[in-house]
C-alpha positions as CSV (number, residue, x, y, z in Angstrom):
1,X,-37.4,-11.1,30.3
2,X,-33.6,-11.2,30.1
3,X,-33.8,-12.4,26.5
4,X,-36.0,-9.5,25.6
5,X,-33.6,-7.0,27.1
6,X,-30.7,-8.7,25.3
7,X,-32.6,-8.4,22.0
8,X,-33.3,-4.7,22.6
9,X,-29.7,-4.1,23.5
10,X,-28.6,-5.9,20.3
11,X,-30.9,-3.8,18.2
12,X,-29.6,-0.6,19.9
13,X,-26.0,-1.6,19.4
14,X,-26.6,-2.4,15.7
15,X,-28.3,1.0,15.2
16,X,-25.5,2.9,16.9
17,X,-22.8,1.1,14.9
18,X,-24.8,1.7,11.7
19,X,-24.8,5.4,12.4
20,X,-21.1,5.6,13.4
21,X,-19.0,6.9,10.5
22,X,-16.0,5.1,11.9
23,X,-17.5,1.7,11.0
24,X,-16.5,0.7,7.4
25,X,-19.4,1.0,5.0
26,X,-19.0,-2.5,3.6
27,X,-19.7,-3.9,7.0
28,X,-23.0,-2.0,7.2
29,X,-24.4,-4.2,4.5
30,X,-24.6,-7.2,6.8
31,X,-27.7,-6.3,8.9
32,X,-29.6,-5.6,5.7
33,X,-28.9,-9.1,4.3
34,X,-31.1,-10.5,7.1
35,X,-33.9,-8.2,6.0
36,X,-33.5,-9.1,2.4
37,X,-33.9,-12.7,3.4
38,X,-37.1,-11.9,5.2
39,X,-38.7,-10.3,2.1
40,X,-37.3,-12.8,-0.3
41,X,-39.5,-15.8,-1.4
42,X,-36.8,-18.3,-0.3
43,X,-37.2,-19.6,3.2
44,X,-35.6,-22.3,5.3
45,X,-38.9,-22.9,7.1
46,X,-42.0,-21.7,5.2
47,X,-43.9,-18.8,6.8
48,X,-47.1,-20.8,6.4
49,X,-46.0,-22.8,9.4
50,X,-47.2,-20.3,12.1
51,X,-44.5,-19.5,14.7
52,X,-41.6,-21.5,13.2
53,X,-41.7,-19.7,9.9
54,X,-41.3,-16.4,11.7
55,X,-38.6,-17.7,14.1
56,X,-36.3,-18.5,11.3
57,X,-36.7,-15.0,9.9
58,X,-35.9,-13.5,13.3
59,X,-32.9,-15.9,13.6
60,X,-31.5,-14.8,10.3
61,X,-31.9,-11.1,11.3
62,X,-30.2,-11.7,14.6
63,X,-27.3,-13.6,13.0
64,X,-26.8,-10.7,10.6
65,X,-26.7,-8.2,13.5
66,X,-24.3,-10.4,15.5
67,X,-22.0,-10.9,12.5
68,X,-22.0,-7.1,12.0
69,X,-21.1,-6.7,15.7
70,X,-18.3,-9.3,15.5
71,X,-16.7,-7.9,12.4
72,X,-17.0,-4.2,13.4
73,X,-13.9,-2.7,15.1
74,X,-13.8,-4.1,18.7
75,X,-13.1,-0.7,20.3
76,X,-16.1,0.9,18.7
77,X,-18.4,-2.0,19.7
78,X,-17.1,-1.7,23.3
79,X,-17.5,2.1,23.3
80,X,-21.1,1.8,22.1
81,X,-21.9,-1.1,24.4
82,X,-20.7,0.9,27.4
83,X,-22.7,3.9,26.3
84,X,-25.9,1.8,26.0
85,X,-25.3,0.3,29.5
86,X,-24.7,3.8,31.1
87,X,-27.7,5.3,29.2
88,X,-25.6,7.8,27.2
89,X,-27.3,9.0,24.0
90,X,-25.4,8.8,20.8
91,X,-23.9,12.1,19.8
92,X,-23.4,13.4,16.3
93,X,-19.8,13.0,15.1
94,X,-17.8,16.2,15.4
95,X,-16.9,17.8,12.1
96,X,-14.7,20.6,13.5
97,X,-11.9,18.2,14.5
98,X,-9.0,17.5,12.2
99,X,-7.5,14.0,12.5
100,X,-3.7,14.4,12.6
101,X,-2.8,10.7,12.6
102,X,-2.5,10.6,8.8
103,X,-0.3,13.7,8.9
104,X,2.0,12.0,11.4
105,X,2.3,8.9,9.2
106,X,3.2,10.9,6.1
107,X,5.8,12.9,8.0
108,X,7.4,9.7,9.3
109,X,7.5,8.3,5.8
110,X,9.3,11.4,4.5
111,X,11.7,11.7,7.4
C-alpha cells in the first residue's frame, strides 16, 4: 500500500513540475523519454513475457520521472512536495507580477 502511495505522489510531483513555468523546458523532455521507450519496438524484456515485460516499461517510466525530479531545481521540488503533502492544489502562475531580480543585476553591472 505504501508503494502505491509513493507511486501516486511521484506522478503528482512530476505533473506539478511539468506545469511549473519555472522549471527549464529542456528538463521537461525527460519524463517523455520513458513513454517513448514504452511505445518503441525496442525492449529490454519483451512484452510477450506477461508481467515482466510490463514491469520494465513501468521501471523506465519511473526512472525518467525520478531523473526529472533530481535535475529540477531543488527548491521547486521541495515546494511542490510540501504542497502535495499538505493537500494544496497547484495554482496558476501569476502574470501580474514583475520580477525585479534581473533589473537589480543590470543596475549593479552599470554602477
